[in-house]
N, C-alpha and C positions, 0 to 999 in steps of 0.2 A: 504494499500499500504505500507507494512512494509517489504521491500526487501533489503534495504541497512544495512549492519551491521556497527557499528561505528568504529570497528578496520580496516575495509576495506576502509572506508572514510578517516579516519586520515592517513592510509598509502598512499592513493592516493594523498592527499593534500601534505604530505611531499615530495612524489616523484615529484610532479608537482613544488613545490617551489624549490627543488634540481635541476631539469632539467632547469627551467627557470634561476636560478642563474648560472649554468654552461653556458648555452647559452649566457647570458648577458655579462659574463666575458671572454668567449673565442671567441667571435665574434668581437674582435677589428678591426678596419678599416685599415688593412694593405694593402690589394690588392683590385682591382676592383671586383665588383660583377658579377658573371656569369648569373644573371637574367636579362632578357630584361625588360625594362620599362613597356612594355604592359602586360607581365605576372605579374609582381608586381601589376599593377593596377587591374588586374582581381582577383588576391588573395585577395587584399584589399577589393574590392566590394563584393566578395563572403563572406568573414569574416564578414563584417559589416552587410550584409543581414542575415546571420546566427545568429548574436547576436540579430538583431531586432525580428527574428522569434522565438528564445528562449525566449526572454523577453515577447513577446505576450502570449506564452505558460504559463510563469510564472504568468502573469496577470489572465489568465483563471484558473489556479489552485488555485491561491489565492482567486479568486471570489467564486469559488465552495466550498472552506473551510472557507469561511467569515473572510479572514485574509488581512492585509494591505500590498500591494506589493510595495507601492511608497517608503517606507523607504529602499528597496533593491536597488533602482535605482542607486544611486551614487556609492555603492561598486561594482555593477554589471558592470558600465561603466569602472571603474578603473581595475577590475580583474574579468572578467566573469565567468571562469570555477570554481574557488574555491567558488565564491559567489553562484553560481547555485547549487553546492553540498551542501553547508551550508543551502541554501533555501530548498532544498529537505528534509534534516535532520530536519529542523524546522517544516515543514509541517507534518512530520511523527511522531513526539514526542506525546507521550500519554499524554492525559490531564486528570489529577486525580480529 
């Protein structure tokens, strides 16, 4: 499964960090939110379930390749998308 190029992954990570930084600094709390509480709750529940589903996939992939996935849990909780990308690259590296 060698489909990710390192240049693409580094570009995606830089783009992600840049967009997260812009989102964090530009969304200062001036006005009230236009989202309803129920909508925010559904978004949160769906995100949490997606994170759990992806981590189960990570457990399966690590088990198939004989790697330890539990060391990836804390970084995955803190920042899921970049950790997932680095995890995929870690599984794809060639062992000489």
